[in-house]
DRENSE-459879 format. One record per atom (N, C-alpha, C): residue number from 1; chain; atom name; y, z, x. Coordinates in Angstrom, 3 decimals. Example, Ala and Ser with C-alpha at 12.3 -4.5 7.8 and 13.67 -1.06 7.14 Angstrom:
> pos, unit, site, Y, Z, X
> 1, A, N, -5.690, 7.800, 13.190 .
> 1, A, CA, -4.500, 7.800, 12.300 .
> 1, A, C, -3.300, 7.800, 13.200 .
> 2, A, N, -2.250, 7.080, 12.850 .
> 2, A, CA, -1.060, 7.140, 13.670 .
> 2, A, C, 0.030, 7.870, 12.900 .
END
This chain:
> pos, unit, site, Y, Z, X
> 1, A, N, 46.079, 22.334, 20.215 .
> 1, A, CA, 46.958, 22.219, 19.053 .
> 1, A, C, 47.805, 23.483, 18.939 .
> 2, A, N, 49.103, 23.281, 18.843 .
> 2, A, CA, 50.018, 24.410, 18.751 .
> 2, A, C, 50.097, 24.889, 17.305 .
> 3, A, N, 49.974, 26.204, 17.135 .
> 3, A, CA, 50.147, 26.788, 15.809 .
> 3, A, C, 51.032, 28.018, 15.906 .
> 4, A, N, 51.967, 28.102, 14.986 .
> 4, A, CA, 52.792, 29.298, 14.807 .
> 4, A, C, 52.578, 29.750, 13.375 .
> 5, A, N, 52.031, 30.948, 13.201 .
> 5, A, CA, 51.680, 31.433, 11.872 .
> 5, A, C, 52.480, 32.694, 11.565 .
> 6, A, N, 53.376, 32.556, 10.596 .
> 6, A, CA, 54.217, 33.685, 10.201 .
> 6, A, C, 53.521, 34.518, 9.122 .
> 7, A, N, 53.864, 35.781, 9.089 .
> 7, A, CA, 53.395, 36.685, 8.043 .
> 7, A, C, 54.401, 37.812, 7.876 .
> 8, A, N, 54.282, 38.535, 6.765 .
> 8, A, CA, 55.117, 39.706, 6.553 .
> 8, A, C, 56.250, 39.527, 5.562 .
> 9, A, N, 56.431, 38.325, 5.056 .
> 9, A, CA, 57.471, 38.110, 4.063 .
> 9, A, C, 57.100, 38.727, 2.728 .
> 10, A, N, 58.058, 38.706, 1.803 .
> 10, A, CA, 57.791, 39.252, 0.480 .
> 10, A, C, 59.065, 39.603, -0.249 .
> 11, A, N, 58.898, 40.372, -1.316 .
> 11, A, CA, 60.008, 40.822, -2.151 .
> 11, A, C, 60.353, 42.259, -1.779 .
> 12, A, N, 61.621, 42.512, -1.544 .
> 12, A, CA, 62.066, 43.850, -1.182 .
> 12, A, C, 63.397, 44.120, -1.863 .
> 13, A, N, 63.643, 45.388, -2.163 .
> 13, A, CA, 64.909, 45.760, -2.786 .
> 13, A, C, 66.020, 45.805, -1.747 .
> 14, A, N, 67.255, 45.618, -2.171 .
> 14, A, CA, 68.378, 45.767, -1.241 .
> 14, A, C, 68.323, 47.123, -0.544 .
> 15, A, N, 68.604, 47.099, 0.759 .
> 15, A, CA, 68.525, 48.304, 1.563 .
> 15, A, C, 67.166, 48.558, 2.175 .
> 16, A, N, 66.187, 47.792, 1.762 .
> 16, A, CA, 64.831, 47.963, 2.271 .
> 16, A, C, 64.606, 47.281, 3.601 .
> 17, A, N, 63.358, 47.360, 4.059 .
> 17, A, CA, 62.992, 46.805, 5.361 .
> 17, A, C, 61.735, 45.950, 5.239 .
> 18, A, N, 61.633, 44.990, 6.123 .
> 18, A, CA, 60.431, 44.179, 6.284 .
> 18, A, C, 60.267, 43.881, 7.765 .
> 19, A, N, 59.012, 43.670, 8.172 .
> 19, A, CA, 58.758, 43.193, 9.530 .
> 19, A, C, 57.971, 41.896, 9.453 .
> 20, A, N, 58.573, 40.856, 10.014 .
> 20, A, CA, 57.900, 39.566, 10.105 .
> 20, A, C, 57.163, 39.469, 11.430 .
> 21, A, N, 56.021, 38.793, 11.392 .
> 21, A, CA, 55.249, 38.533, 12.601 .
> 21, A, C, 54.992, 37.037, 12.713 .
> 22, A, N, 54.910, 36.567, 13.933 .
> 22, A, CA, 54.570, 35.170, 14.193 .
> 22, A, C, 53.553, 35.141, 15.318 .
> 23, A, N, 52.346, 34.742, 14.975 .
> 23, A, CA, 51.275, 34.652, 15.966 .
> 23, A, C, 51.183, 33.216, 16.467 .
> 24, A, N, 51.246, 33.064, 17.778 .
> 24, A, CA, 51.225, 31.739, 18.391 .
> 24, A, C, 49.881, 31.460, 19.047 .
> 25, A, N, 49.469, 30.203, 18.985 .
> 25, A, CA, 48.278, 29.762, 19.694 .
> 25, A, C, 48.511, 28.348, 20.199 .
> 26, A, N, 47.782, 27.991, 21.249 .
> 26, A, CA, 47.912, 26.652, 21.799 .
> 26, A, C, 49.060, 26.473, 22.771 .
> 27, A, N, 49.748, 27.569, 23.105 .
> 27, A, CA, 50.835, 27.512, 24.075 .
> 27, A, C, 50.680, 28.652, 25.076 .
> 28, A, N, 51.321, 28.491, 26.223 .
> 28, A, CA, 51.397, 29.608, 27.177 .
> 28, A, C, 52.563, 30.466, 26.710 .
> 29, A, N, 52.266, 31.392, 25.842 .
> 29, A, CA, 53.289, 32.121, 25.085 .
> 29, A, C, 54.337, 32.759, 25.986 .
> 30, A, N, 53.905, 33.312, 27.098 .
> 30, A, CA, 54.808, 34.116, 27.920 .
> 30, A, C, 55.961, 33.312, 28.510 .
> 31, A, N, 55.835, 31.997, 28.599 .
> 31, A, CA, 56.906, 31.209, 29.201 .
> 31, A, C, 57.833, 30.580, 28.150 .
> 32, A, N, 57.509, 30.789, 26.886 .
> 32, A, CA, 58.290, 30.195, 25.809 .
> 32, A, C, 59.400, 31.119, 25.340 .
> 33, A, N, 60.566, 30.535, 25.073 .
> 33, A, CA, 61.556, 31.231, 24.285 .
> 33, A, C, 61.117, 31.206, 22.828 .
> 34, A, N, 61.276, 32.320, 22.145 .
> 34, A, CA, 60.853, 32.426, 20.745 .
> 34, A, C, 62.046, 32.799, 19.872 .
> 35, A, N, 62.002, 32.353, 18.634 .
> 35, A, CA, 63.122, 32.656, 17.759 .
> 35, A, C, 62.729, 32.671, 16.301 .
> 36, A, N, 63.622, 33.219, 15.516 .
> 36, A, CA, 63.510, 33.188, 14.063 .
> 36, A, C, 64.733, 32.488, 13.489 .
> 37, A, N, 64.480, 31.548, 12.599 .
> 37, A, CA, 65.521, 30.856, 11.858 .
> 37, A, C, 65.283, 31.129, 10.372 .
> 38, A, N, 66.300, 30.838, 9.571 .
> 38, A, CA, 66.115, 30.958, 8.132 .
> 38, A, C, 66.869, 29.853, 7.409 .
> 39, A, N, 66.383, 29.555, 6.220 .
> 39, A, CA, 67.028, 28.537, 5.395 .
> 39, A, C, 67.024, 28.999, 3.951 .
> 40, A, N, 68.217, 29.173, 3.434 .
> 40, A, CA, 68.383, 29.538, 2.031 .
> 40, A, C, 68.530, 28.263, 1.207 .
> 41, A, N, 68.250, 28.338, -0.097 .
> 41, A, CA, 68.375, 27.145, -0.944 .
> 41, A, C, 69.770, 26.540, -0.857 .
> 42, A, N, 69.821, 25.245, -0.614 .
> 42, A, CA, 71.086, 24.544, -0.561 .
> 42, A, C, 71.875, 24.729, 0.716 .
> 43, A, N, 71.289, 25.416, 1.692 .
> 43, A, CA, 71.987, 25.673, 2.953 .
> 43, A, C, 71.204, 25.106, 4.121 .
> 44, A, N, 71.902, 24.963, 5.236 .
> 44, A, CA, 71.241, 24.481, 6.450 .
> 44, A, C, 70.442, 25.605, 7.105 .
> 45, A, N, 69.430, 25.208, 7.840 .
> 45, A, CA, 68.668, 26.181, 8.609 .
> 45, A, C, 69.566, 26.771, 9.691 .
> 46, A, N, 69.499, 28.093, 9.864 .
> 46, A, CA, 70.354, 28.760, 10.829 .
> 46, A, C, 69.552, 29.705, 11.701 .
> 47, A, N, 70.029, 29.897, 12.916 .
> 47, A, CA, 69.392, 30.834, 13.829 .
> 47, A, C, 69.659, 32.258, 13.362 .
> 48, A, N, 68.611, 33.061, 13.330 .
> 48, A, CA, 68.744, 34.484, 13.020 .
> 48, A, C, 68.741, 35.299, 14.313 .
> 49, A, N, 67.734, 35.061, 15.149 .
> 49, A, CA, 67.614, 35.793, 16.409 .
> 49, A, C, 66.667, 35.040, 17.323 .
> 50, A, N, 66.894, 35.179, 18.628 .
> 50, A, CA, 65.935, 34.621, 19.560 .
> 50, A, C, 65.757, 35.548, 20.750 .
> 51, A, N, 64.677, 35.307, 21.477 .
> 51, A, CA, 64.330, 36.127, 22.625 .
> 51, A, C, 63.774, 35.211, 23.709 .
> 52, A, N, 64.302, 35.362, 24.912 .
> 52, A, CA, 63.853, 34.510, 26.009 .
> 52, A, C, 62.515, 35.001, 26.555 .
> 53, A, N, 61.944, 34.207, 27.456 .
> 53, A, CA, 60.703, 34.621, 28.099 .
> 53, A, C, 60.904, 35.911, 28.893 .
> 54, A, N, 62.118, 36.136, 29.340 .
> 54, A, CA, 62.417, 37.352, 30.099 .
> 54, A, C, 62.791, 38.546, 29.238 .
> 55, A, N, 62.903, 38.325, 27.924 .
> 55, A, CA, 63.166, 39.436, 27.025 .
> 55, A, C, 64.619, 39.588, 26.596 .
> 56, A, N, 65.499, 38.691, 27.026 .
> 56, A, CA, 66.886, 38.758, 26.569 .
> 56, A, C, 66.961, 38.299, 25.119 .
> 57, A, N, 67.807, 38.985, 24.358 .
> 57, A, CA, 67.887, 38.707, 22.925 .
> 57, A, C, 69.275, 38.232, 22.522 .
> 58, A, N, 69.310, 37.548, 21.394 .
> 58, A, CA, 70.544, 37.011, 20.839 .
> 58, A, C, 70.416, 37.061, 19.324 .
> 59, A, N, 71.522, 37.438, 18.655 .
> 59, A, CA, 71.482, 37.593, 17.198 .
> 59, A, C, 72.661, 36.873, 16.539 .
> 60, A, N, 72.419, 36.397, 15.340 .
> 60, A, CA, 73.514, 35.918, 14.518 .
> 60, A, C, 74.398, 37.106, 14.153 .
> 61, A, N, 75.690, 36.861, 14.038 .
> 61, A, CA, 76.617, 37.952, 13.716 .
> 61, A, C, 76.233, 38.650, 12.410 .
> 62, A, N, 75.712, 37.873, 11.469 .
> 62, A, CA, 75.415, 38.418, 10.145 .
> 62, A, C, 74.274, 39.424, 10.143 .
> 63, A, N, 73.476, 39.461, 11.216 .
> 63, A, CA, 72.322, 40.365, 11.227 .
> 63, A, C, 72.400, 41.398, 12.358 .
> 64, A, N, 73.421, 41.325, 13.181 .
> 64, A, CA, 73.540, 42.270, 14.298 .
> 64, A, C, 73.545, 43.708, 13.792 .
> 65, A, N, 72.743, 44.527, 14.452 .
> 65, A, CA, 72.655, 45.927, 14.086 .
> 65, A, C, 71.693, 46.217, 12.953 .
> 66, A, N, 71.188, 45.161, 12.304 .
> 66, A, CA, 70.222, 45.344, 11.206 .
> 66, A, C, 68.853, 44.755, 11.542 .
> 67, A, N, 68.841, 43.648, 12.256 .
> 67, A, CA, 67.594, 42.950, 12.603 .
> 67, A, C, 67.334, 43.121, 14.093 .
> 68, A, N, 66.046, 43.169, 14.433 .
> 68, A, CA, 65.667, 43.345, 15.828 .
> 68, A, C, 64.457, 42.470, 16.130 .
> 69, A, N, 64.591, 41.636, 17.158 .
> 69, A, CA, 63.514, 40.745, 17.564 .
> 69, A, C, 62.815, 41.340, 18.774 .
> 70, A, N, 61.505, 41.186, 18.813 .
> 70, A, CA, 60.731, 41.649, 19.967 .
> 70, A, C, 59.522, 40.741, 20.134 .
> 71, A, N, 58.878, 40.856, 21.282 .
> 71, A, CA, 57.708, 40.037, 21.549 .
> 71, A, C, 56.656, 40.864, 22.268 .
> 72, A, N, 55.402, 40.504, 22.024 .
> 72, A, CA, 54.269, 41.128, 22.697 .
> 72, A, C, 53.474, 40.001, 23.328 .
> 73, A, N, 53.658, 39.785, 24.605 .
> 73, A, CA, 53.001, 38.664, 25.276 .
> 73, A, C, 51.477, 38.832, 25.317 .
> 74, A, N, 50.998, 40.062, 25.295 .
> 74, A, CA, 49.555, 40.295, 25.298 .
> 74, A, C, 48.915, 39.842, 23.987 .
> 75, A, N, 49.711, 39.855, 22.912 .
> 75, A, CA, 49.202, 39.450, 21.593 .
> 75, A, C, 49.706, 38.084, 21.161 .
> 76, A, N, 50.489, 37.417, 22.038 .
> 76, A, CA, 51.066, 36.108, 21.691 .
> 76, A, C, 51.805, 36.159, 20.360 .
> 77, A, N, 52.574, 37.223, 20.169 .
> 77, A, CA, 53.223, 37.449, 18.888 .
> 77, A, C, 54.683, 37.835, 19.082 .
> 78, A, N, 55.524, 37.306, 18.201 .
> 78, A, CA, 56.925, 37.692, 18.151 .
> 78, A, C, 57.181, 38.328, 16.788 .
> 79, A, N, 58.044, 39.320, 16.786 .
> 79, A, CA, 58.324, 40.093, 15.575 .
> 79, A, C, 59.806, 40.018, 15.228 .
> 80, A, N, 60.088, 40.218, 13.952 .
> 80, A, CA, 61.460, 40.393, 13.504 .
> 80, A, C, 61.484, 41.585, 12.556 .
> 81, A, N, 62.042, 42.685, 13.034 .
> 81, A, CA, 62.218, 43.867, 12.195 .
> 81, A, C, 63.535, 43.724, 11.458 .
> 82, A, N, 63.468, 43.754, 10.138 .
> 82, A, CA, 64.656, 43.548, 9.312 .
> 82, A, C, 64.912, 44.817, 8.506 .
> 83, A, N, 66.047, 45.433, 8.762 .
> 83, A, CA, 66.438, 46.670, 8.085 .
> 83, A, C, 67.695, 46.436, 7.255 .
> 84, A, N, 67.956, 47.346, 6.346 .
> 84, A, CA, 69.162, 47.276, 5.510 .
> 84, A, C, 69.339, 45.891, 4.911 .
> 85, A, N, 68.284, 45.389, 4.337 .
> 85, A, CA, 68.301, 44.015, 3.823 .
> 85, A, C, 69.269, 43.860, 2.665 .
> 86, A, N, 69.879, 42.681, 2.623 .
> 86, A, CA, 70.871, 42.345, 1.612 .
> 86, A, C, 70.395, 41.131, 0.826 .
> 87, A, N, 70.888, 40.955, -0.393 .
> 87, A, CA, 70.498, 39.763, -1.160 .
> 87, A, C, 70.779, 38.465, -0.400 .
> 88, A, N, 71.829, 38.445, 0.390 .
> 88, A, CA, 72.161, 37.231, 1.144 .
> 88, A, C, 71.197, 36.959, 2.298 .
> 89, A, N, 70.274, 37.871, 2.554 .
> 89, A, CA, 69.228, 37.613, 3.546 .
> 89, A, C, 68.062, 36.835, 2.938 .
> 90, A, N, 68.099, 36.612, 1.645 .
> 90, A, CA, 67.037, 35.859, 0.975 .
> 90, A, C, 66.978, 34.437, 1.512 .
> 91, A, N, 65.808, 34.046, 1.983 .
> 91, A, CA, 65.624, 32.726, 2.591 .
> 91, A, C, 64.159, 32.564, 2.981 .
> 92, A, N, 63.816, 31.348, 3.366 .
> 92, A, CA, 62.553, 31.110, 4.054 .
> 92, A, C, 62.815, 31.310, 5.543 .
> 93, A, N, 62.012, 32.145, 6.158 .
> 93, A, CA, 62.158, 32.457, 7.577 .
> 93, A, C, 61.113, 31.690, 8.379 .
> 94, A, N, 61.596, 31.022, 9.426 .
> 94, A, CA, 60.737, 30.175, 10.245 .
> 94, A, C, 60.671, 30.701, 11.675 .
> 95, A, N, 59.485, 30.686, 12.216 .
> 95, A, CA, 59.285, 31.003, 13.629 .
> 95, A, C, 59.471, 29.737, 14.450 .
> 96, A, N, 60.044, 29.882, 15.624 .
> 96, A, CA, 60.353, 28.741, 16.482 .
> 96, A, C, 59.957, 29.066, 17.914 .
> 97, A, N, 59.382, 28.094, 18.594 .
> 97, A, CA, 59.017, 28.248, 19.999 .
> 97, A, C, 59.606, 27.100, 20.796 .
> 98, A, N, 60.182, 27.414, 21.941 .
> 98, A, CA, 60.768, 26.378, 22.793 .
> 98, A, C, 60.305, 26.572, 24.222 .
> 99, A, N, 59.716, 25.493, 24.774 .
> 99, A, CA, 59.215, 25.542, 26.139 .
> 99, A, C, 60.336, 25.280, 27.132 .
> 100, A, N, 60.137, 25.650, 28.397 .
> 100, A, CA, 61.119, 25.287, 29.426 .
> 100, A, C, 61.378, 23.786, 29.488 .
> 101, A, N, 60.390, 22.992, 29.086 .
> 101, A, CA, 60.541, 21.534, 29.063 .
> 101, A, C, 61.307, 21.059, 27.839 .
> 102, A, N, 61.727, 21.997, 26.993 .
> 102, A, CA, 62.450, 21.718, 25.744 .
> 102, A, C, 61.564, 21.228, 24.612 .
> 103, A, N, 60.225, 21.228, 24.785 .
> 103, A, CA, 59.344, 20.984, 23.637 .
> 103, A, C, 59.546, 22.104, 22.627 .
> 104, A, N, 59.586, 21.743, 21.353 .
> 104, A, CA, 59.886, 22.719, 20.311 .
> 104, A, C, 58.837, 22.663, 19.212 .
> 105, A, N, 58.515, 23.827, 18.678 .
> 105, A, CA, 57.530, 23.925, 17.618 .
> 105, A, C, 58.035, 24.870, 16.537 .
> 106, A, N, 57.574, 24.596, 15.291 .
> 106, A, CA, 57.984, 25.395, 14.148 .
> 106, A, C, 56.755, 25.913, 13.403 .
> 107, A, N, 56.908, 27.104, 12.811 .
> 107, A, CA, 55.915, 27.596, 11.886 .
> 107, A, C, 56.170, 27.017, 10.504 .
> 108, A, N, 55.308, 27.411, 9.571 .
> 108, A, CA, 55.391, 26.857, 8.215 .
> 108, A, C, 56.381, 27.608, 7.339 .
> 109, A, N, 56.820, 28.770, 7.791 .
> 109, A, CA, 57.809, 29.544, 7.049 .
> 109, A, C, 57.195, 30.625, 6.174 .
> 110, A, N, 57.957, 31.682, 5.980 .
> 110, A, CA, 57.549, 32.755, 5.080 .
> 110, A, C, 58.759, 33.171, 4.247 .
> 111, A, N, 58.545, 33.349, 2.953 .
> 111, A, CA, 59.644, 33.638, 2.035 .
> 111, A, C, 60.009, 35.114, 2.094 .
> 112, A, N, 61.296, 35.378, 2.204 .
> 112, A, CA, 61.834, 36.737, 2.087 .
> 112, A, C, 62.815, 36.736, 0.926 .
> 113, A, N, 62.576, 37.598, -0.042 .
> 113, A, CA, 63.445, 37.702, -1.202 .
> 113, A, C, 63.940, 39.136, -1.321 .
> 114, A, N, 65.251, 39.290, -1.328 .
> 114, A, CA, 65.872, 40.610, -1.442 .
> 114, A, C, 66.542, 40.682, -2.811 .
> 115, A, N, 65.977, 41.498, -3.673 .
> 115, A, CA, 66.465, 41.558, -5.048 .
> 115, A, C, 66.035, 42.861, -5.697 .
> 116, A, N, 66.882, 43.349, -6.589 .
> 116, A, CA, 66.526, 44.545, -7.354 .
> 116, A, C, 65.866, 44.153, -8.673 .
END
């Protein structure tokens, strides 16, 4: 059974930082592309950042230079370091895994709220 379990969300003031973690089980983590998406109220889910099995990264324009995705294959975990957070970063953040076969899995989401 595949599980993606996110953690690290919460309430932070503008300009603050958070680090999200996503622990995966039930998959051969090292061969999966991993990503973070987010969905704000009333908006569509959007890609925030992703990282290939080889470590190449891709970011949404809105988070470039502020967010950083990384992975630890030994721990089956992907991270999202979020710096200089803005109120518009408020959303539910979802972990995503995609196999070479195009099988896709989602975590349950973790809330990030940026507010003073």
